[in-house]
C-alpha positions as semicolon CSV with decimal commas, in nm:
position;residue;x (nm);y (nm);z (nm)
1;M;-5,675;0,948;2,578
2;E;-5,729;1,278;2,403
3;K;-5,421;1,430;2,563
4;F;-5,208;1,163;2,391
5;A;-5,365;1,218;2,049
6;V;-5,130;1,371;1,790
7;P;-5,293;1,609;1,539
8;V;-5,246;1,515;1,175
9;E;-5,058;1,835;1,098
10;K;-4,803;1,744;1,367
11;L;-4,716;1,409;1,213
12;R;-4,495;1,573;0,953
13;R;-4,313;1,904;0,960
14;L;-4,351;2,071;0,624
15;C;-4,083;2,287;0,473
16;L;-4,259;2,612;0,393
17;Q;-4,179;2,816;0,085
18;E;-4,087;3,107;0,310
19;E;-3,793;2,904;0,438
20;L;-3,658;2,891;0,082
21;E;-3,728;3,249;-0,020
22;F;-3,356;3,312;-0,076
23;C;-3,374;3,124;-0,409
24;K;-3,609;3,021;-0,685
25;T;-3,392;2,735;-0,807
26;T;-3,052;2,595;-0,725
27;E;-2,916;2,794;-1,020
28;D;-2,935;3,096;-0,789
29;V;-2,729;2,926;-0,517
30;P;-2,349;2,898;-0,527
31;P;-2,200;2,551;-0,472
32;L;-2,140;2,433;-0,118
33;E;-1,811;2,531;0,039
34;G;-1,679;2,323;0,324
35;F;-1,868;2,051;0,505
36;I;-2,202;2,070;0,684
37;G;-2,344;1,919;0,996
38;Q;-2,020;1,777;1,136
39;E;-1,874;2,055;1,351
40;R;-1,730;1,806;1,601
41;A;-1,571;1,598;1,326
42;V;-1,435;1,903;1,145
43;R;-1,267;2,038;1,460
44;A;-1,114;1,699;1,536
45;M;-0,991;1,655;1,179
46;Q;-0,832;2,000;1,164
47;F;-0,657;1,931;1,493
48;G;-0,537;1,588;1,384
49;L;-0,402;1,713;1,052
50;T;-0,202;1,995;1,207
51;V;-0,041;1,798;1,494
52;H;0,273;1,623;1,373
53;A;0,383;1,454;1,696
54;P;0,432;1,074;1,684
55;G;0,115;0,872;1,734
56;Y;-0,128;1,142;1,624
57;N;-0,271;0,942;1,338
58;I;-0,644;0,972;1,273
59;F;-0,935;0,728;1,288
60;V;-1,251;0,858;1,119
61;A;-1,554;0,683;1,271
62;G;-1,914;0,702;1,162
63;P;-2,196;0,536;0,967
64;T;-2,176;0,471;0,595
65;G;-2,298;0,752;0,374
66;T;-2,208;1,045;0,600
67;G;-1,928;1,165;0,371
68;K;-1,635;1,039;0,580
69;S;-1,417;0,945;0,285
70;T;-1,496;1,257;0,083
71;Y;-1,432;1,492;0,373
72;S;-1,113;1,311;0,477
73;R;-0,977;1,342;0,124
74;D;-1,075;1,709;0,085
75;A;-0,945;1,808;0,429
76;A;-0,613;1,630;0,374
77;I;-0,570;1,785;0,028
78;E;-0,639;2,131;0,167
79;I;-0,382;2,098;0,446
80;A;-0,131;1,922;0,220
81;G;-0,150;2,203;-0,033
82;R;0,005;2,434;0,226
83;G;0,275;2,184;0,319
84;E;0,625;2,130;0,187
85;V;0,703;1,897;-0,099
86;P;0,890;1,597;0,050
87;C;1,226;1,484;-0,078
88;D;1,296;1,227;-0,346
89;W;1,426;0,887;-0,240
90;L;1,682;0,685;-0,433
91;Y;1,825;0,337;-0,399
92;L;2,191;0,315;-0,501
93;Y;2,429;0,023;-0,539
94;N;2,619;-0,051;-0,219
95;F;2,983;-0,112;-0,315
96;K;3,059;-0,247;0,033
97;N;2,765;-0,488;0,050
98;K;2,572;-0,543;-0,271
99;D;2,281;-0,705;-0,085
100;R;2,210;-0,386;0,114
101;P;2,109;-0,113;-0,135
102;L;2,163;0,238;0,000
103;A;1,863;0,466;0,059
104;V;1,952;0,828;-0,016
105;S;1,727;1,135;-0,005
106;L;1,752;1,441;-0,228
107;P;1,536;1,753;-0,257
108;A;1,226;1,710;-0,473
109;G;1,322;1,705;-0,840
110;T;1,693;1,655;-0,771
111;G;1,652;1,278;-0,771
112;S;1,532;1,267;-1,131
113;D;1,814;1,506;-1,230
114;F;2,072;1,281;-1,065
115;K;1,930;0,975;-1,240
116;K;1,959;1,149;-1,580
117;D;2,310;1,270;-1,497
118;M;2,422;0,918;-1,406
119;E;2,277;0,782;-1,731
120;E;2,467;1,048;-1,925
121;F;2,777;0,972;-1,718
122;I;2,758;0,603;-1,811
123;N;2,709;0,682;-2,181
124;D;2,996;0,932;-2,180
125;L;3,213;0,681;-1,996
126;R;3,138;0,409;-2,251
127;A;3,259;0,644;-2,523
128;A;3,553;0,816;-2,353
129;V;3,740;0,523;-2,198
130;P;3,754;0,294;-2,506
131;K;3,874;0,594;-2,706
132;A;4,153;0,647;-2,453
133;F;4,252;0,280;-2,482
134;E;4,277;0,324;-2,859
135;G;4,510;0,624;-2,820
136;A;4,867;0,609;-2,952
137;D;5,030;0,667;-2,613
138;F;4,852;0,375;-2,448
139;Q;4,917;0,140;-2,739
140;Q;5,284;0,240;-2,749
141;N;5,330;0,182;-2,377
142;K;5,144;-0,148;-2,396
143;E;5,356;-0,269;-2,691
144;S;5,668;-0,154;-2,510
145;M;5,582;-0,359;-2,202
146;V;5,497;-0,667;-2,407
147;G;5,804;-0,623;-2,628
148;Y;6,034;-0,588;-2,329
149;V;5,919;-0,920;-2,185
150;Q;5,953;-1,095;-2,519
151;Q;6,298;-0,949;-2,576
152;E;6,420;-1,051;-2,232
153;M;6,291;-1,405;-2,284
154;E;6,445;-1,434;-2,630
155;T;6,782;-1,307;-2,501
156;A;6,778;-1,554;-2,214
157;F;6,694;-1,848;-2,439
158;R;6,961;-1,752;-2,695
159;K;7,215;-1,754;-2,416
160;I;7,097;-2,099;-2,302
161;D;7,107;-2,228;-2,662
162;Q;7,467;-2,106;-2,697
163;E;7,574;-2,269;-2,371
164;A;7,405;-2,592;-2,478
165;L;7,587;-2,598;-2,812
166;E;7,916;-2,539;-2,636
167;S;7,830;-2,834;-2,411
168;G;7,752;-3,056;-2,711
169;I;7,378;-3,045;-2,663
170;S;7,100;-2,918;-2,888
171;I;6,772;-2,792;-2,733
172;K;6,456;-2,886;-2,923
173;R;6,120;-2,728;-2,838
174;T;5,832;-2,977;-2,843
175;P;5,465;-2,957;-2,743
176;D;5,560;-3,137;-2,421
177;G;5,841;-2,898;-2,330
178;M;6,217;-2,884;-2,389
179;A;6,411;-3,186;-2,523
180;F;6,792;-3,215;-2,498
181;V;6,963;-3,392;-2,791
182;P;7,336;-3,491;-2,773
183;L;7,561;-3,371;-3,060
184;R;7,862;-3,527;-3,228
185;E;8,061;-3,304;-3,453
186;G;7,773;-3,058;-3,449
187;K;7,514;-3,312;-3,560
188;P;7,242;-3,480;-3,349
189;M;7,318;-3,840;-3,246
190;S;7,086;-4,120;-3,335
191;P;6,955;-4,340;-3,055
192;E;7,194;-4,617;-3,165
193;E;7,491;-4,381;-3,151
194;F;7,389;-4,260;-2,806
195;E;7,359;-4,620;-2,686
196;G;7,707;-4,686;-2,822
197;L;7,857;-4,426;-2,592
198;S;8,040;-4,534;-2,285
199;E;7,869;-4,517;-1,951
200;Q;8,091;-4,224;-1,849
201;E;7,998;-4,029;-2,163
202;R;7,628;-4,088;-2,109
203;S;7,664;-3,985;-1,745
204;D;7,841;-3,664;-1,848
205;F;7,563;-3,588;-2,096
206;E;7,294;-3,637;-1,833
207;E;7,478;-3,410;-1,591
208;R;7,512;-3,136;-1,855
209;G;7,138;-3,181;-1,934
210;K;7,044;-3,134;-1,568
211;Q;7,245;-2,813;-1,552
212;L;7,074;-2,685;-1,866
213;Q;6,732;-2,785;-1,732
214;K;6,795;-2,578;-1,420
215;K;6,883;-2,279;-1,634
216;V;6,572;-2,331;-1,849
217;D;6,355;-2,353;-1,537
218;E;6,514;-2,038;-1,399
219;T;6,454;-1,863;-1,730
220;F;6,087;-1,965;-1,733
221;H;6,052;-1,854;-1,371
222;N;6,211;-1,521;-1,449
223;G;5,986;-1,494;-1,753
224;R;5,676;-1,550;-1,545
225;Q;5,794;-1,285;-1,302
226;L;5,851;-1,048;-1,591
227;E;5,503;-1,125;-1,728
228;K;5,350;-1,071;-1,385
229;Q;5,529;-0,741;-1,345
230;A;5,430;-0,642;-1,696
231;K;5,066;-0,727;-1,626
232;E;5,075;-0,527;-1,305
233;R;5,228;-0,232;-1,485
234;L;4,975;-0,272;-1,765
235;A;4,687;-0,292;-1,516
236;E;4,816;0,021;-1,345
237;L;4,848;0,185;-1,684
238;E;4,492;0,086;-1,774
239;K;4,373;0,215;-1,436
240;Q;4,543;0,548;-1,498
241;V;4,391;0,565;-1,846
242;V;4,044;0,498;-1,702
243;L;4,100;0,759;-1,431
244;F;4,229;1,005;-1,688
245;A;3,915;0,958;-1,900
246;A;3,666;0,930;-1,613
247;R;3,796;1,194;-1,371
248;P;3,666;1,498;-1,567
249;L;3,321;1,336;-1,588
250;V;3,325;1,251;-1,218
251;E;3,445;1,597;-1,119
252;K;3,158;1,744;-1,315
253;L;2,913;1,536;-1,109
254;R;3,091;1,617;-0,783
255;E;3,077;1,987;-0,856
256;K;2,703;1,973;-0,928
257;Y;2,616;1,767;-0,619
258;D;2,874;1,913;-0,383
259;D;2,600;2,004;-0,131
260;F;2,502;1,639;-0,081
261;P;2,772;1,445;0,110
262;E;2,612;1,104;0,051
263;I;2,611;1,162;-0,325
264;V;2,971;1,289;-0,321
265;E;3,078;0,977;-0,128
266;Y;2,885;0,755;-0,370
267;I;3,049;0,921;-0,672
268;G;3,388;0,854;-0,513
269;H;3,300;0,484;-0,481
270;V;3,189;0,484;-0,846
271;L;3,524;0,625;-0,961
272;E;3,717;0,375;-0,750
273;D;3,507;0,085;-0,878
274;I;3,546;0,194;-1,241
275;S;3,923;0,225;-1,208
276;N;3,943;-0,131;-1,072
277;K;3,741;-0,275;-1,362
278;P;3,899;-0,152;-1,687
279;E;3,797;-0,479;-1,854
280;I;3,434;-0,369;-1,871
281;F;3,530;-0,107;-2,129
282;K;3,698;-0,368;-2,346
283;S;3,396;-0,602;-2,344
284;G;3,143;-0,328;-2,415
285;G;3,021;-0,333;-2,057
286;T;2,898;-0,693;-2,057
287;T;3,042;-1,028;-1,960
288;Q;2,966;-1,346;-2,147
289;P;3,072;-1,641;-1,930
290;Q;3,103;-1,976;-2,099
291;L;2,802;-2,147;-1,947
292;P;2,555;-2,402;-2,087
293;F;2,269;-2,158;-2,025
294;P;2,220;-1,787;-2,095
295;V;2,287;-1,532;-1,823
296;P;2,013;-1,272;-1,762
297;Q;2,113;-0,947;-1,928
298;D;2,092;-0,738;-1,612
299;E;2,344;-0,966;-1,440
300;S;2,591;-0,945;-1,727
301;D;2,560;-0,567;-1,759
302;L;2,853;-0,447;-1,551
303;F;2,736;-0,087;-1,580
304;M;2,409;-0,177;-1,406
305;R;2,559;-0,102;-1,065
306;Y;2,608;0,262;-1,163
307;K;2,239;0,311;-1,242
308;V;2,000;0,495;-1,009
309;N;1,672;0,352;-0,879
310;L;1,449;0,658;-0,844
311;F;1,240;0,500;-0,571
312;V;1,012;0,798;-0,495
313;D;0,993;1,086;-0,742
314;N;0,832;1,405;-0,610
315;S;0,938;1,629;-0,896
316;G;0,663;1,857;-1,019
317;K;0,457;1,808;-0,701
318;K;0,298;2,098;-0,515
319;G;0,261;2,055;-0,143
320;A;0,264;1,735;0,057
321;P;0,133;1,415;-0,105
322;V;-0,213;1,273;-0,032
323;I;-0,232;0,905;-0,128
324;I;-0,561;0,713;-0,125
325;E;-0,495;0,339;-0,149
326;P;-0,820;0,163;-0,250
327;N;-0,662;-0,183;-0,238
328;P;-0,425;-0,195;0,062
329;Q;-0,274;-0,535;0,001
330;Y;0,072;-0,592;0,147
331;Y;0,274;-0,520;-0,167
332;N;0,054;-0,225;-0,270
333;L;0,111;-0,068;0,071
334;F;0,470;-0,157;0,160
335;G;0,638;-0,213;-0,177
336;K;0,817;-0,521;-0,306
337;I;1,136;-0,662;-0,452
338;E;1,072;-0,789;-0,804
339;Y;1,259;-1,073;-0,971
340;H;1,360;-1,170;-1,323
341;S;1,280;-1,526;-1,422
342;Q;1,483;-1,688;-1,698
343;M;1,567;-2,054;-1,752
344;L;1,419;-2,146;-1,410
345;A;1,656;-1,903;-1,238
346;L;1,543;-1,598;-1,039
347;S;1,757;-1,289;-1,009
348;T;1,713;-0,940;-0,872
349;D;1,908;-0,623;-0,806
350;F;1,863;-0,287;-0,638
351;T;1,691;-0,138;-0,945
352;M;1,398;-0,377;-0,890
353;V;1,303;-0,245;-0,545
354;K;0,955;-0,092;-0,593
355;P;0,772;0,150;-0,361
356;G;0,432;0,107;-0,195
357;A;0,167;0,361;-0,101
358;I;0,332;0,428;0,235
359;H;0,654;0,537;0,059
360;L;0,467;0,755;-0,189
361;A;0,277;0,920;0,099
362;N;0,593;0,979;0,305
363;G;0,597;1,341;0,414
364;G;0,220;1,366;0,365
365;Y;-0,102;1,177;0,425
366;L;-0,215;0,820;0,360
367;I;-0,590;0,745;0,355
368;L;-0,704;0,384;0,404
369;Q;-1,029;0,200;0,469
370;A;-0,994;0,030;0,807
371;K;-1,193;-0,277;0,707
372;D;-0,969;-0,342;0,407
373;V;-0,654;-0,305;0,619
374;L;-0,779;-0,536;0,893
375;T;-0,885;-0,805;0,645
376;D;-0,519;-0,904;0,613
377;P;-0,345;-0,941;0,953
378;L;-0,004;-0,906;0,787
379;V;-0,097;-0,562;0,657
380;W;-0,224;-0,441;0,995
381;D;0,083;-0,568;1,182
382;A;0,321;-0,420;0,925
383;L;0,139;-0,086;0,934
384;K;0,161;-0,067;1,313
385;K;0,530;-0,158;1,304
386;A;0,603;0,110;1,044
387;L;0,418;0,377;1,244
388;K;0,569;0,265;1,573
389;Y;0,932;0,267;1,458
390;R;0,881;0,540;1,195
391;K;1,059;0,336;0,929
392;A;0,933;0,186;0,603
393;T;1,110;-0,137;0,511
394;V;1,074;-0,311;0,175
395;E;1,055;-0,683;0,238
396;N;0,870;-0,954;0,052
397;I;0,614;-1,153;0,250
398;G;0,785;-1,486;0,192
399;E;1,101;-1,379;0,372
400;Q;0,913;-1,372;0,704
401;Y;0,796;-1,733;0,679
402;R;1,081;-1,923;0,514
403;L;1,203;-2,218;0,718
404;V;1,544;-2,180;0,556
405;P;1,669;-1,821;0,504
406;T;1,764;-1,740;0,146
407;A;2,001;-1,480;0,009
408;T;1,807;-1,176;-0,106
409;L;1,820;-0,799;-0,097
410;K;1,772;-0,611;0,228
411;P;1,731;-0,248;0,124
412;D;1,796;0,024;0,379
413;P;1,470;0,129;0,550
414;V;1,338;0,473;0,464
415;P;1,268;0,711;0,757
416;L;0,892;0,752;0,779
417;N;0,703;1,076;0,837
418;V;0,345;1,006;0,734
419;K;0,005;1,067;0,889
420;V;-0,233;0,776;0,836
421;I;-0,609;0,838;0,818
422;L;-0,811;0,520;0,879
423;I;-1,180;0,531;0,787
424;G;-1,428;0,292;0,951
425;N;-1,732;0,270;1,174
426;S;-1,768;0,333;1,546
427;M;-1,791;-0,037;1,635
428;L;-1,461;-0,106;1,463
429;Y;-1,301;0,185;1,649
430;H;-1,415;0,056;1,989
431;L;-1,303;-0,299;1,910
432;L;-0,955;-0,181;1,815
433;Y;-0,934;0,057;2,109
434;N;-1,020;-0,213;2,362
435;L;-0,850;-0,516;2,206
436;D;-0,535;-0,377;2,043
437;E;-0,301;-0,205;2,286
438;D;-0,097;-0,046;2,006
439;F;-0,403;0,121;1,855
440;Q;-0,441;0,368;2,143
441;K;-0,078;0,479;2,105
442;L;-0,080;0,511;1,728
443;F;-0,426;0,659;1,657
444;K;-0,474;0,928;1,918
445;V;-0,723;1,140;1,722
446;K;-1,081;1,022;1,674
447;V;-1,295;1,204;1,418
448;D;-1,653;1,112;1,510
449;F;-1,920;1,164;1,242
450;D;-2,284;1,222;1,341
451;I;-2,587;1,109;1,137
452;E;-2,799;1,418;1,201
453;M;-2,787;1,794;1,252
454;I;-3,025;2,066;1,370
455;R;-3,289;2,170;1,117
456;S;-3,201;2,537;1,131
457;P;-3,237;2,804;0,858
458;E;-2,859;2,804;0,821
459;N;-2,842;2,428;0,769
460;I;-3,137;2,439;0,527
461;C;-2,940;2,695;0,321
462;R;-2,638;2,466;0,323
463;Y;-2,860;2,169;0,225
464;V;-2,969;2,370;-0,079
465;A;-2,606;2,457;-0,155
466;L;-2,527;2,085;-0,144
467;V;-2,800;2,022;-0,404
468;S;-2,654;2,300;-0,618
469;S;-2,308;2,140;-0,598
470;V;-2,437;1,797;-0,699
471;C;-2,637;1,941;-0,991
472;R;-2,340;2,140;-1,120
473;R;-2,089;1,860;-1,072
474;G;-2,311;1,602;-1,243
475;N;-2,453;1,840;-1,505
476;L;-2,805;1,765;-1,375
477;R;-3,126;1,964;-1,401
478;H;-3,155;2,218;-1,120
479;F;-3,414;2,191;-0,840
480;D;-3,694;2,442;-0,786
481;R;-3,833;2,543;-0,447
482;T;-4,095;2,268;-0,432
483;A;-3,833;2,000;-0,499
484;L;-3,601;2,151;-0,239
485;A;-3,884;2,154;0,017
486;E;-3,952;1,784;-0,046
487;L;-3,581;1,708;-0,014
488;V;-3,558;1,890;0,320
489;E;-3,859;1,695;0,448
490;Y;-3,698;1,373;0,326
491;G;-3,384;1,467;0,522
492;S;-3,593;1,499;0,840
493;R;-3,756;1,165;0,768
494;L;-3,415;0,998;0,734
495;A;-3,309;1,157;1,063
496;G;-3,630;1,037;1,232
497;D;-3,680;1,376;1,395
498;Q;-3,881;1,677;1,279
499;N;-3,621;1,912;1,427
500;K;-3,321;1,741;1,265
501;L;-3,180;1,686;0,919
502;S;-2,996;1,372;0,816
503;T;-2,625;1,393;0,742
504;R;-2,631;1,066;0,551
505;F;-2,543;1,262;0,239
506;G;-2,485;0,948;0,039
507;E;-2,861;0,876;0,040
508;I;-2,946;1,243;-0,017
509;V;-2,722;1,253;-0,325
510;E;-2,884;0,933;-0,455
511;I;-3,230;1,094;-0,430
512;I;-3,096;1,405;-0,607
513;N;-2,963;1,194;-0,895
514;E;-3,279;0,984;-0,921
515;A;-3,514;1,285;-0,907
516;A;-3,311;1,453;-1,181
517;A;-3,341;1,136;-1,389
518;W;-3,723;1,137;-1,354
519;A;-3,731;1,505;-1,449
520;S;-3,525;1,423;-1,757
521;L;-3,771;1,149;-1,856
522;D;-4,054;1,405;-1,822
523;N;-3,858;1,660;-2,029
524;A;-3,907;1,907;-1,744
525;G;-3,694;2,219;-1,727
526;Y;-3,642;2,186;-1,353
527;V;-3,674;1,915;-1,093
528;S;-3,993;1,977;-0,895
529;A;-4,169;1,817;-0,599
530;P;-4,342;1,538;-0,800
531;H;-4,003;1,423;-0,928
532;V;-3,858;1,400;-0,577
533;I;-4,171;1,217;-0,456
534;K;-4,146;0,987;-0,756
535;A;-3,780;0,914;-0,679
536;V;-3,860;0,828;-0,316
537;D;-4,165;0,618;-0,409
538;E;-3,978;0,427;-0,677
539;R;-3,692;0,370;-0,437
540;V;-3,939;0,218;-0,192
541;Y;-4,109;0,013;-0,463
542;R;-3,779;-0,146;-0,567
543;S;-3,729;-0,278;-0,214
544;N;-4,074;-0,338;-0,058
545;R;-4,172;-0,670;-0,211
546;V;-4,154;-0,840;0,130
547;E;-4,370;-0,567;0,286
548;E;-4,638;-0,611;0,019
549;K;-4,635;-0,988;0,065
550;I;-4,687;-0,946;0,441
551;Q;-4,972;-0,700;0,382
552;E;-5,125;-0,949;0,142
553;M;-5,100;-1,229;0,397
554;I;-5,269;-1,007;0,659
555;I;-5,555;-0,929;0,421
556;Q;-5,591;-1,301;0,342
557;D;-5,592;-1,385;0,715
558;K;-5,279;-1,592;0,680
559;I;-5,127;-1,363;0,941
560;L;-5,390;-1,302;1,206
561;V;-5,415;-0,944;1,327
562;D;-5,748;-0,828;1,475
563;T;-5,801;-0,454;1,458
564;G;-6,148;-0,437;1,606
565;G;-6,295;-0,528;1,944
566;E;-6,118;-0,635;2,261
567;V;-5,952;-0,962;2,361
568;V;-5,811;-1,039;2,703
569;G;-5,436;-1,093;2,702
570;Q;-5,385;-0,976;2,345
571;V;-5,234;-0,649;2,224
572;N;-5,126;-0,553;1,875
573;G;-4,765;-0,439;1,854
574;L;-4,548;-0,313;1,572
575;S;-4,223;-0,484;1,488
576;V;-3,967;-0,333;1,253
577;I;-3,822;-0,548;0,976
578;D;-3,500;-0,456;0,794
579;T;-3,457;-0,619;0,453
580;G;-3,132;-0,442;0,373
581;G;-3,169;-0,084;0,258
582;Y;-3,539;-0,075;0,347
583;T;-3,720;-0,100;0,680
584;F;-4,092;-0,123;0,744
585;G;-4,333;-0,191;1,027
586;R;-4,523;-0,515;1,059
587;P;-4,825;-0,558;1,291
588;S;-4,774;-0,846;1,533
589;R;-5,009;-0,996;1,789
590;I;-4,853;-1,010;2,137
591;T;-5,027;-1,270;2,349
592;A;-4,995;-1,320;2,725
593;R;-5,134;-1,610;2,928
594;T;-5,124;-1,610;3,308
595;F;-5,200;-1,887;3,553
596;T;-5,120;-2,000;3,903
597;G;-4,768;-2,116;3,963
598;R;-4,422;-1,999;4,051
599;G;-4,267;-1,991;3,705
600;G;-4,262;-1,613;3,683
601;V;-4,265;-1,445;3,343
602;V;-4,165;-1,688;3,069
603;N;-4,042;-1,543;2,739
604;I;-4,134;-1,811;2,484
605;E;-3,900;-1,662;2,223
606;R;-3,614;-1,693;2,468
607;E;-3,700;-2,053;2,553
608;I;-3,670;-2,151;2,187
609;R;-3,368;-1,925;2,131
610;M;-3,543;-1,683;1,899
611;S;-3,509;-1,387;2,137
612;G;-3,228;-1,137;2,111
613;S;-3,037;-1,028;2,419
614;I;-3,204;-0,685;2,433
615;H;-3,553;-0,834;2,410
616;S;-3,470;-1,088;2,681
617;K;-3,343;-0,808;2,902
618;G;-3,670;-0,619;2,850
619;V;-3,879;-0,918;2,955
620;L;-3,666;-0,973;3,267
621;T;-3,706;-0,604;3,352
622;L;-4,081;-0,651;3,310
623;A;-4,072;-0,944;3,555
624;G;-3,889;-0,723;3,802
625;Y;-4,156;-0,456;3,765
626;L;-4,434;-0,705;3,841
627;G;-4,248;-0,833;4,146
628;G;-4,185;-0,485;4,274
629;K;-4,547;-0,384;4,217
630;F;-4,735;-0,687;4,346
631;A;-4,500;-0,892;4,563
632;Q;-4,380;-0,655;4,832
633;D;-4,541;-0,852;5,118
634;K;-4,600;-1,197;4,976
635;P;-4,434;-1,408;4,706
636;L;-4,580;-1,369;4,360
637;S;-4,762;-1,692;4,280
638;L;-4,775;-1,639;3,908
639;T;-4,671;-1,799;3,585
640;A;-4,701;-1,584;3,275
641;Q;-4,608;-1,667;2,918
642;I;-4,553;-1,400;2,653
643;T;-4,504;-1,454;2,281
644;F;-4,514;-1,279;1,947
645;E;-4,758;-1,486;1,743
646;Q;-4,668;-1,590;1,388
647;V;-4,320;-1,440;1,409
648;Y;-4,059;-1,683;1,282
649;E;-3,754;-1,469;1,214
650;G;-3,660;-1,390;1,573
651;V;-3,732;-1,093;1,797
652;D;-3,498;-0,833;1,941
653;G;-3,527;-0,489;2,099
654;D;-3,712;-0,361;2,405
655;S;-3,951;-0,110;2,247
656;A;-4,241;-0,354;2,292
657;S;-4,192;-0,386;2,671
658;S;-4,482;-0,156;2,752
659;T;-4,707;-0,343;2,508
660;E;-4,610;-0,674;2,669
661;L;-4,694;-0,522;3,009
662;Y;-5,039;-0,421;2,886
663;A;-5,099;-0,777;2,762
664;L;-4,990;-0,921;3,098
665;L;-5,208;-0,684;3,299
666;S;-5,499;-0,760;3,070
667;S;-5,450;-1,132;3,121
668;L;-5,428;-1,089;3,497
């Protein structure tokens, strides 16, 4: 047995002061640059960030606390800083189909300039056109047109009145129309006098009245035609006045944005639309329909259609965008169409189309937590569709599930050029890879994070640089050599290997913060070894209540574990219990009983469904070993039962297989 004995000094690899001779404290060490212990992940990430072919999105896989999110953010920001600033995106009113807002791109910063220019254009238009309508030339032409119609009508009716008088008839104008009154000696007849006329005279009067009525009708018809022509000429005049006032303003815009055909075409539609709606300048730009309820202001604002929805504004940005969306709900990620609510009525327009994170990250990088994305199936499906077709569509969730389609906006989709970085664990990666056929095509780069690295002098130096970075960033007390040595040894303990260091930097940083806090309570100038030991011990103490209770039950013989003597068929094993953030070993008695029979090896935990699949596999492997060892020539007439005594929380794992074998052999 001596050859299996491990000397005490070999149980723990100390970090000698000579290994830290390059510094006295972390004040002497510059902050860490780059990332440590993840060469494979770094190479994969650099490759994934520089390849811009479709489908080369990135999945970062690894355990919690290894710095996946931090490194993904820093690496993306570094690459993005060398990239080009993406264009601005606008939504403009579609004069051909108002329900399909137009998506237009402009160079970064030009979108905000165009929005300001259109606002100035509207304000200048509101001032210039009404002033033109008030001009003397327009008023004179308008009065001339109106006066001409009135004069023509008056002349026609004077002529009819004269003909009527010559025919012995007077024309009276009443609220109900024209009335013809017979005359005698130039004076109107009374009803009695008219009744006293002969039948021939009355018939002649009626005939003359019919002829006059025809002429009156013709005059009214001609008058309506004159009014129609006058209105048409007036409308054309108003159109020309609007064009005269608006054209210099429009030409100014055209000249400035001459390099952008879509904007030039849009400005042309604006001018055409303005010229066809001169009435908006007479009403101040609003309509007030006579309705029993108020109209939302945005609907009545006729100038609203000339506004610009600056959907994505990249002015002032340097490099490509890096967007981290901590809450990737559907609307946060893919945008939405907002609505006004007034008097139980909902209304919307193109200015209420709002962007999501995927639009803001267009031309750059979007970082998401895989678990958060997969929590909502709608988000995952929409993300895959956007990446697959390289288009980002703004559509409210309800539109996909309405039984009856409703009229709403359908904005033009925005062409998508974004690299998505999903962050999750390895199990999630393998599930998606094997169960989702689209995942393999869309996330072709895997960045695999390790939980340990070689304990080399170079990595020890970088460990110390990490401590220096944390101390400087958090304004903490610096660590001396003894504290650094303890921290290196703690890193090996986390890794579970004397020749490795843990890359679970989340836990390392927590110990750094807690040790600095204990040093502060001691009013120490530097963090030293006792403070690191104190931080580790206190961390254990906060979580080891269950361990202490089990130790207490062993001492009180409530849990029976014999540590002296020998007992046939009994071996003490060590089971590992995880209470969430803390694991510890618990002594357990493994008991084996053998007797004649053909039952083979019976795993009692399995029979009562307290055995995990790995433990059950280990016991079956053990049964195979016994058969192969002792039943080559004859059947094995043996029944053996194995159990972990006083274990009630279930058993899993196969590390106790050898111990179970010893118990079986002892019982045999």
